[in-house]
C-alpha positions as a Markdown table, in Angstrom:
| # | Residue | x | y | z |
|---|---|---|---|---|
| 1 | Met | 116.1 | 63.7 | 100.1 |
| 2 | His | 115.5 | 60.1 | 99.0 |
| 3 | Arg | 115.0 | 57.2 | 101.2 |
| 4 | Phe | 116.7 | 54.1 | 99.7 |
| 5 | Leu | 115.4 | 50.6 | 100.3 |
| 6 | Gly | 118.6 | 48.6 | 99.9 |
| 7 | Phe | 119.8 | 45.1 | 100.8 |
| 8 | Ala | 123.6 | 45.4 | 100.6 |
| 9 | Ser | 123.8 | 46.7 | 104.1 |
| 10 | Leu | 120.6 | 44.6 | 105.3 |
| 11 | Ala | 119.2 | 47.8 | 106.5 |
| 12 | Leu | 117.0 | 50.7 | 105.1 |
| 13 | Val | 118.5 | 54.0 | 105.2 |
| 14 | Gly | 116.0 | 56.6 | 106.5 |
| 15 | Cys | 113.2 | 56.7 | 108.8 |
| 16 | Phe | 109.7 | 55.0 | 108.4 |
| 17 | Ser | 107.1 | 55.7 | 111.0 |
| 18 | Gly | 104.0 | 53.5 | 111.7 |
| 19 | Gly | 102.1 | 51.4 | 114.1 |
| 20 | Asp | 105.0 | 48.7 | 114.0 |
| 21 | Asn | 107.7 | 51.2 | 114.9 |
| 22 | Pro | 107.0 | 52.1 | 118.6 |
| 23 | Ala | 110.5 | 53.4 | 119.1 |
| 24 | Ala | 110.1 | 56.1 | 116.4 |
| 25 | Asp | 108.8 | 58.6 | 119.0 |
| 26 | Ala | 112.1 | 58.2 | 120.9 |
| 27 | Gly | 114.3 | 59.5 | 118.1 |
| 28 | Thr | 115.7 | 56.1 | 117.3 |
| 29 | Asp | 116.4 | 54.9 | 113.9 |
| 30 | Thr | 114.4 | 51.7 | 113.8 |
| 31 | Ser | 114.0 | 51.5 | 110.1 |
| 32 | Pro | 112.8 | 47.9 | 109.2 |
| 33 | Ala | 115.6 | 45.5 | 108.1 |
| 34 | Thr | 115.6 | 43.8 | 104.7 |
| 35 | Glu | 116.3 | 40.1 | 104.3 |
| 36 | Ala | 117.9 | 39.2 | 101.1 |
| 37 | Gly | 116.7 | 42.2 | 99.3 |
| 38 | Thr | 113.1 | 41.9 | 100.3 |
| 39 | Glu | 110.9 | 44.3 | 102.5 |
| 40 | Thr | 107.2 | 44.0 | 103.3 |
| 41 | Trp | 105.2 | 47.2 | 104.1 |
| 42 | Ala | 102.6 | 46.2 | 106.7 |
| 43 | Asp | 99.2 | 47.9 | 107.4 |
| 44 | Gly | 99.6 | 51.3 | 109.2 |
| 45 | Lys | 102.8 | 52.4 | 107.8 |
| 46 | Thr | 103.5 | 56.0 | 107.0 |
| 47 | Ile | 105.9 | 57.3 | 104.5 |
| 48 | Asp | 106.8 | 60.8 | 104.9 |
| 49 | Thr | 110.0 | 61.3 | 102.7 |
| 50 | Asp | 110.7 | 60.1 | 99.0 |
| 51 | Val | 111.3 | 56.4 | 98.8 |
| 52 | Val | 113.7 | 54.8 | 96.3 |
| 53 | Ile | 113.5 | 51.0 | 95.8 |
| 54 | Pro | 117.0 | 50.3 | 94.2 |
| 55 | Glu | 117.8 | 47.8 | 91.5 |
| 56 | Gly | 117.9 | 44.2 | 92.9 |
| 57 | Ala | 115.5 | 45.0 | 95.7 |
| 58 | Thr | 112.0 | 43.9 | 96.0 |
| 59 | Val | 109.2 | 45.6 | 98.3 |
| 60 | Thr | 105.9 | 43.8 | 98.8 |
| 61 | Ile | 102.8 | 45.7 | 100.0 |
| 62 | Ala | 100.9 | 43.2 | 102.4 |
| 63 | Pro | 97.4 | 42.1 | 101.5 |
| 64 | Gly | 94.7 | 44.6 | 102.8 |
| 65 | Ala | 97.3 | 47.0 | 104.2 |
| 66 | Thr | 96.8 | 50.8 | 104.1 |
| 67 | Ile | 100.0 | 52.9 | 103.6 |
| 68 | Thr | 99.9 | 56.6 | 104.1 |
| 69 | Val | 102.2 | 58.6 | 102.1 |
| 70 | Gly | 103.1 | 62.3 | 102.9 |
| 71 | Ser | 102.4 | 65.4 | 100.7 |
| 72 | Asn | 104.6 | 65.7 | 97.6 |
| 73 | Val | 106.3 | 62.4 | 98.5 |
| 74 | Ser | 107.0 | 59.8 | 95.6 |
| 75 | Ile | 107.8 | 56.2 | 95.4 |
| 76 | Arg | 110.4 | 55.5 | 92.9 |
| 77 | Val | 110.7 | 51.7 | 91.6 |
| 78 | Glu | 114.3 | 50.8 | 90.3 |
| 79 | Gly | 113.9 | 47.4 | 91.6 |
| 80 | Ala | 110.4 | 45.7 | 92.1 |
| 81 | Leu | 107.2 | 46.6 | 93.8 |
| 82 | Ala | 104.6 | 44.0 | 94.2 |
| 83 | Cys | 101.1 | 43.7 | 95.8 |
| 84 | Ala | 98.6 | 40.6 | 95.6 |
| 85 | Ser | 95.4 | 41.8 | 97.3 |
| 86 | Ala | 92.7 | 41.2 | 94.8 |
| 87 | Ala | 90.9 | 38.8 | 97.1 |
| 88 | Gly | 89.2 | 40.4 | 100.2 |
| 89 | Thr | 90.2 | 43.8 | 101.3 |
| 90 | His | 92.4 | 45.6 | 98.9 |
| 91 | Ala | 95.7 | 47.1 | 99.9 |
| 92 | Thr | 95.7 | 51.0 | 99.6 |
| 93 | Leu | 98.4 | 53.7 | 99.0 |
| 94 | Thr | 96.9 | 57.1 | 100.1 |
| 95 | Gly | 97.7 | 60.6 | 101.1 |
| 96 | Ser | 97.1 | 64.2 | 100.2 |
| 97 | Ala | 98.6 | 65.3 | 97.0 |
| 98 | Trp | 101.5 | 62.9 | 97.0 |
| 99 | Gln | 103.4 | 62.2 | 93.7 |
| 100 | Gly | 102.5 | 58.6 | 93.0 |
| 101 | Ile | 104.5 | 55.7 | 92.0 |
| 102 | Lys | 107.3 | 56.2 | 89.5 |
| 103 | Val | 108.7 | 53.2 | 87.6 |
| 104 | Ala | 112.2 | 53.7 | 86.5 |
| 105 | Val | 113.8 | 52.3 | 83.3 |
| 106 | His | 114.7 | 48.8 | 84.9 |
| 107 | Gly | 112.1 | 49.0 | 87.6 |
| 108 | Thr | 108.9 | 46.8 | 87.5 |
| 109 | Val | 105.6 | 46.8 | 89.4 |
| 110 | Thr | 103.3 | 43.8 | 89.8 |
| 111 | Leu | 100.2 | 45.0 | 91.5 |
| 112 | Asp | 97.0 | 43.3 | 91.9 |
| 113 | Gly | 94.4 | 44.6 | 94.1 |
| 114 | Leu | 96.0 | 47.9 | 95.1 |
| 115 | Asp | 93.9 | 51.1 | 95.5 |
| 116 | Val | 95.6 | 54.3 | 94.9 |
| 117 | Thr | 94.0 | 57.7 | 96.1 |
| 118 | Asn | 94.9 | 61.3 | 95.8 |
| 119 | Ala | 98.2 | 61.1 | 93.9 |
| 120 | Val | 99.2 | 63.4 | 91.3 |
| 121 | Thr | 99.7 | 60.4 | 88.9 |
| 122 | Ala | 99.0 | 56.9 | 90.2 |
| 123 | Leu | 101.6 | 55.3 | 87.9 |
| 124 | Asp | 104.3 | 57.1 | 85.9 |
| 125 | Val | 106.0 | 54.3 | 83.9 |
| 126 | Ser | 109.4 | 54.5 | 82.3 |
| 127 | Gly | 110.2 | 50.8 | 83.0 |
| 128 | Asp | 111.0 | 48.5 | 80.1 |
| 129 | Gly | 109.9 | 45.4 | 82.1 |
| 130 | Lys | 106.7 | 43.7 | 82.3 |
| 131 | Asn | 104.6 | 46.2 | 84.5 |
| 132 | Thr | 101.0 | 45.1 | 85.5 |
| 133 | Tyr | 98.1 | 47.0 | 87.5 |
| 134 | Asp | 95.1 | 44.8 | 87.8 |
| 135 | His | 91.9 | 45.0 | 89.8 |
| 136 | Gly | 92.7 | 48.1 | 91.6 |
| 137 | Thr | 90.8 | 51.4 | 91.9 |
| 138 | Ile | 92.5 | 54.8 | 91.3 |
| 139 | Thr | 90.7 | 57.7 | 93.0 |
| 140 | Asn | 91.4 | 61.6 | 92.4 |
| 141 | Ala | 94.5 | 61.0 | 90.3 |
| 142 | Ala | 95.7 | 60.9 | 86.8 |
| 143 | Pro | 95.9 | 57.2 | 86.2 |
| 144 | Phe | 98.9 | 56.5 | 84.0 |
| 145 | Val | 101.7 | 58.2 | 82.2 |
| 146 | Ile | 103.6 | 55.7 | 79.9 |
| 147 | Ala | 107.0 | 56.9 | 78.5 |
| 148 | Thr | 108.2 | 56.0 | 75.1 |
| 149 | Gly | 109.6 | 52.6 | 75.2 |
| 150 | Ala | 107.6 | 51.6 | 78.4 |
| 151 | Ala | 104.9 | 49.3 | 78.7 |
| 152 | Leu | 101.9 | 48.7 | 81.1 |
| 153 | Ser | 99.0 | 46.3 | 81.1 |
| 154 | Thr | 95.8 | 46.6 | 83.3 |
| 155 | Thr | 93.0 | 44.4 | 83.8 |
| 156 | Gly | 89.7 | 45.1 | 85.8 |
| 157 | Ala | 91.0 | 48.4 | 86.9 |
| 158 | Lys | 88.6 | 51.4 | 88.0 |
| 159 | Val | 89.3 | 55.0 | 87.8 |
| 160 | Val | 87.0 | 57.1 | 89.9 |
| 161 | Lys | 86.8 | 61.0 | 89.4 |
| 162 | Ala | 90.2 | 61.2 | 87.5 |
| 163 | Ala | 92.2 | 64.3 | 88.1 |
| 164 | Gly | 93.8 | 63.9 | 84.7 |
| 165 | Leu | 94.0 | 61.8 | 81.7 |
| 166 | Ala | 96.3 | 58.8 | 80.8 |
| 167 | Arg | 99.1 | 59.9 | 78.6 |
| 168 | Val | 100.6 | 57.1 | 76.4 |
| 169 | Ser | 103.8 | 57.6 | 74.6 |
| 170 | Gly | 104.7 | 53.9 | 75.1 |
| 171 | Ser | 102.3 | 51.0 | 75.2 |
| 172 | Leu | 99.2 | 50.7 | 77.2 |
| 173 | Thr | 97.1 | 47.4 | 77.1 |
| 174 | Ala | 93.9 | 47.7 | 79.0 |
| 175 | Ser | 90.8 | 45.4 | 79.5 |
| 176 | Tyr | 87.8 | 45.8 | 81.5 |
| 177 | Leu | 88.8 | 49.2 | 82.6 |
| 178 | Asp | 85.9 | 51.4 | 83.9 |
| 179 | Met | 87.2 | 55.0 | 83.7 |
| 180 | Asp | 85.3 | 58.3 | 84.9 |
| 181 | Ala | 87.3 | 60.9 | 83.0 |
| 182 | Asn | 85.7 | 63.6 | 85.4 |
| 183 | Asp | 85.9 | 66.4 | 82.5 |
| 184 | His | 89.7 | 65.5 | 81.8 |
| 185 | Gly | 89.3 | 63.2 | 78.8 |
| 186 | Ala | 90.4 | 59.6 | 79.2 |
| 187 | Ile | 93.2 | 58.6 | 77.2 |
| 188 | Val | 95.6 | 60.3 | 74.7 |
| 189 | Thr | 98.4 | 58.8 | 72.5 |
| 190 | Leu | 101.4 | 61.2 | 72.1 |
| 191 | Asp | 104.1 | 59.3 | 70.0 |
| 192 | Lys | 104.2 | 57.7 | 66.5 |
| 193 | Thr | 105.5 | 54.5 | 68.2 |
| 194 | Ala | 102.8 | 54.4 | 70.8 |
| 195 | Val | 100.6 | 51.5 | 71.3 |
| 196 | Leu | 97.1 | 51.6 | 72.7 |
| 197 | Ser | 94.9 | 48.4 | 73.0 |
| 198 | Leu | 91.7 | 49.0 | 74.7 |
| 199 | Glu | 89.0 | 46.1 | 75.0 |
| 200 | Asp | 86.0 | 45.3 | 77.0 |
| 201 | Ser | 86.1 | 48.7 | 78.7 |
| 202 | Thr | 83.7 | 51.5 | 79.8 |
| 203 | Ile | 84.7 | 55.2 | 79.4 |
| 204 | His | 82.4 | 57.8 | 80.8 |
| 205 | Asn | 82.1 | 61.3 | 82.6 |
| 206 | Ser | 80.8 | 62.4 | 85.9 |
| 207 | Gly | 82.2 | 65.9 | 85.4 |
| 208 | Lys | 80.1 | 69.1 | 85.3 |
| 209 | Leu | 80.9 | 70.0 | 81.6 |
| 210 | Gly | 78.8 | 66.9 | 80.5 |
| 211 | Ser | 78.6 | 65.8 | 77.0 |
| 212 | Thr | 78.7 | 68.9 | 75.0 |
| 213 | Ser | 81.9 | 70.3 | 76.5 |
| 214 | Ala | 83.9 | 67.9 | 78.2 |
| 215 | Pro | 87.4 | 67.1 | 76.6 |
| 216 | Asp | 87.4 | 64.3 | 74.0 |
| 217 | Gln | 87.6 | 60.8 | 75.6 |
| 218 | Leu | 90.1 | 58.9 | 73.4 |
| 219 | Thr | 92.6 | 61.1 | 71.4 |
| 220 | Asp | 95.0 | 59.7 | 68.7 |
| 221 | Asn | 97.9 | 62.3 | 68.3 |
| 222 | Gly | 100.0 | 59.7 | 66.8 |
| 223 | Ala | 100.4 | 56.0 | 67.4 |
| 224 | Ala | 101.7 | 52.7 | 65.7 |
| 225 | Thr | 98.7 | 50.9 | 67.1 |
| 226 | Phe | 95.4 | 52.3 | 68.2 |
| 227 | His | 93.0 | 49.5 | 68.8 |
| 228 | Val | 89.7 | 50.0 | 70.6 |
| 229 | Ala | 87.1 | 47.1 | 70.7 |
| 230 | Tyr | 84.0 | 46.0 | 72.6 |
| 231 | Ser | 83.8 | 49.1 | 74.6 |
| 232 | Asp | 81.2 | 51.8 | 75.7 |
| 233 | Ile | 82.1 | 55.5 | 75.4 |
| 234 | Ser | 80.2 | 58.3 | 76.5 |
| 235 | Gly | 80.0 | 61.8 | 78.1 |
| 236 | Ala | 82.3 | 64.2 | 76.1 |
| 237 | His | 82.4 | 66.5 | 73.3 |
| 238 | Cys | 83.9 | 63.7 | 71.2 |
| 239 | Gly | 84.0 | 60.0 | 71.7 |
| 240 | Phe | 87.2 | 59.9 | 69.4 |
| 241 | His | 89.6 | 62.6 | 68.1 |
| 242 | Phe | 92.2 | 61.7 | 65.6 |
| 243 | Asp | 94.9 | 64.3 | 64.9 |
| 244 | Gln | 98.3 | 63.4 | 63.2 |
| 245 | Ala | 96.9 | 59.7 | 63.3 |
| 246 | Ser | 98.5 | 57.1 | 61.1 |
| 247 | Val | 96.4 | 54.0 | 62.0 |
| 248 | Phe | 93.4 | 53.1 | 64.0 |
| 249 | Asp | 91.2 | 50.1 | 64.4 |
| 250 | Ile | 87.7 | 50.4 | 66.0 |
| 251 | Asp | 85.5 | 47.5 | 66.3 |
| 252 | His | 82.3 | 46.6 | 68.1 |
| 253 | Ile | 82.0 | 49.9 | 70.2 |
| 254 | Thr | 79.2 | 52.0 | 71.2 |
| 255 | Val | 79.7 | 55.9 | 71.4 |
| 256 | His | 76.7 | 57.6 | 73.0 |
| 257 | Asp | 75.7 | 60.8 | 74.5 |
| 258 | Val | 78.4 | 62.9 | 72.9 |
| 259 | Thr | 78.3 | 65.8 | 70.7 |
| 260 | Asn | 80.4 | 64.2 | 67.9 |
| 261 | Gly | 81.0 | 60.5 | 67.6 |
| 262 | Ala | 84.7 | 60.9 | 66.0 |
| 263 | Asp | 86.5 | 63.9 | 64.6 |
| 264 | Phe | 88.9 | 63.2 | 61.8 |
| 265 | Trp | 91.2 | 66.4 | 62.1 |
| 266 | Gly | 94.3 | 64.9 | 60.1 |
| 267 | Thr | 95.7 | 61.5 | 59.2 |
| 268 | Ser | 98.5 | 60.1 | 57.1 |
| 269 | Thr | 97.6 | 58.9 | 53.7 |
| 270 | Ser | 99.4 | 55.5 | 54.5 |
| 271 | Gly | 98.4 | 52.9 | 57.0 |
| 272 | Thr | 94.9 | 51.7 | 57.5 |
| 273 | Arg | 92.1 | 53.3 | 59.5 |
| 274 | Thr | 88.9 | 51.2 | 60.1 |
| 275 | Ile | 85.7 | 51.6 | 62.0 |
| 276 | Lys | 83.4 | 48.6 | 61.8 |
| 277 | Ser | 80.3 | 47.0 | 63.6 |
| 278 | Ser | 79.8 | 49.8 | 65.9 |
| 279 | Asn | 76.9 | 52.0 | 67.1 |
| 280 | Trp | 76.9 | 55.9 | 67.3 |
| 281 | Gln | 73.9 | 56.8 | 69.2 |
| 282 | Asn | 72.3 | 60.1 | 70.6 |
| 283 | Val | 75.0 | 62.0 | 68.8 |
| 284 | Val | 74.8 | 65.3 | 66.8 |
| 285 | Glu | 77.5 | 64.4 | 64.3 |
| 286 | Asn | 78.7 | 60.8 | 63.8 |
| 287 | Phe | 81.8 | 61.9 | 62.0 |
| 288 | Asp | 83.3 | 65.3 | 61.6 |
| 289 | Glu | 86.2 | 65.7 | 58.9 |
| 290 | Thr | 88.5 | 68.4 | 58.5 |
| 291 | Asn | 92.2 | 69.0 | 57.3 |
| 292 | Val | 93.8 | 66.4 | 55.2 |
| 293 | Asn | 93.0 | 62.7 | 55.8 |
| 294 | Gly | 93.8 | 59.5 | 54.3 |
| 295 | Val | 91.3 | 56.8 | 53.6 |
| 296 | Ile | 89.0 | 56.0 | 56.6 |
| 297 | Ser | 86.7 | 53.0 | 56.2 |
| 298 | Val | 83.4 | 52.9 | 58.3 |
| 299 | Asp | 81.7 | 49.6 | 57.6 |
| 300 | Gly | 78.6 | 47.9 | 59.0 |
| 301 | Cys | 77.8 | 50.7 | 61.6 |
| 302 | Tyr | 74.6 | 52.0 | 63.0 |
| 303 | Thr | 74.5 | 55.8 | 63.3 |
| 304 | Thr | 71.7 | 58.4 | 64.5 |
| 305 | Gly | 73.6 | 61.7 | 63.8 |
| 306 | Thr | 74.5 | 63.6 | 60.7 |
| 307 | Asn | 77.9 | 63.6 | 58.9 |
| 308 | Lys | 80.3 | 66.6 | 58.2 |
| 309 | Leu | 82.5 | 65.1 | 55.5 |
| 310 | Lys | 84.7 | 67.3 | 53.3 |
| 311 | Asp | 85.6 | 64.6 | 50.7 |
| 312 | Thr | 85.4 | 61.1 | 49.6 |
| 313 | Gln | 88.3 | 59.9 | 52.1 |
| 314 | Val | 85.6 | 58.8 | 54.4 |
| 315 | Thr | 83.9 | 55.8 | 53.0 |
| 316 | Ile | 80.6 | 54.6 | 54.7 |
| 317 | Thr | 79.4 | 51.2 | 53.6 |
| 318 | Asn | 76.8 | 48.6 | 54.7 |
| 319 | Ala | 75.1 | 51.0 | 57.1 |
| 320 | Ser | 72.9 | 49.1 | 59.5 |
| 321 | Ser | 69.2 | 50.2 | 60.2 |
| 322 | Thr | 69.3 | 48.9 | 63.7 |
| 323 | Pro | 71.9 | 49.0 | 66.6 |
| 324 | Ile | 74.6 | 46.3 | 66.2 |
| 325 | Ala | 74.2 | 43.7 | 68.8 |
| 326 | Gly | 77.3 | 43.0 | 71.1 |
| 327 | Ala | 78.7 | 46.4 | 70.3 |
| 328 | Gly | 80.2 | 47.0 | 74.0 |
| 329 | Pro | 82.0 | 45.2 | 76.8 |
| 330 | Arg | 81.6 | 41.3 | 76.4 |
């Protein structure tokens, strides 16, 4: 059953319970009214059935509010969901094994300072609008699923003990992301039209598998743009894995405490693939090449491991004898 938050009737159909709803125990439908298509979720609210925010309606999560969501319940956004709680105490959506926020095709989320805990997927985005998730912490959840044609940007977010990786078929623009992949790998692109831009971020792993066996942190399984710059990546079998990749641009990053810095397991022969001004430290192999690859340019990098290259498609030039300064978050 879905609960619709609508404004045409100036009422919400369904039943919310919480500290602001004292008549709920009496069995009376005291669902909060809406005004001009707006609704505010206050501290202490409990959501125990699926919610749909319809097109044209806006729900705002109050600053500092803690909202508890029931098991297997989802919040579907066809209109707009907003939160502005970066200053002071963050707002929180929490529960036990709830489904998360699902952004429909015309829905939008503008979330600043919202923490999300114990969801299956924190944000599952199909929306073609401007969706943002900033300065929030996602705990024990897969952080993002972004459908083809959809877009999400995030600044200053943190992922603690991820329960799955971020799956990008659309567009993800992330800066100052601190992500603990927790033995799941961090981000994978899955479509030839996908766009990933990751800057000034730290990708690491607190899982039990450690740097020798944990899944690869950043995987390019096809993308129109795969850009990673000024970031620190550690704690997995591979820092990068390229398979079916057509383009990538890696600049001023440090990969360390992994088995392989980057695996080249198949790229197109068109497009450009560059790695420059980066450090590959405490690795067994800097670069491992197999299958058929187009030209891959590695320029001005500092490396400490060996290379396993099958042909001349990977060109290494201007190798540095000392670590590259500034190769990491700015």
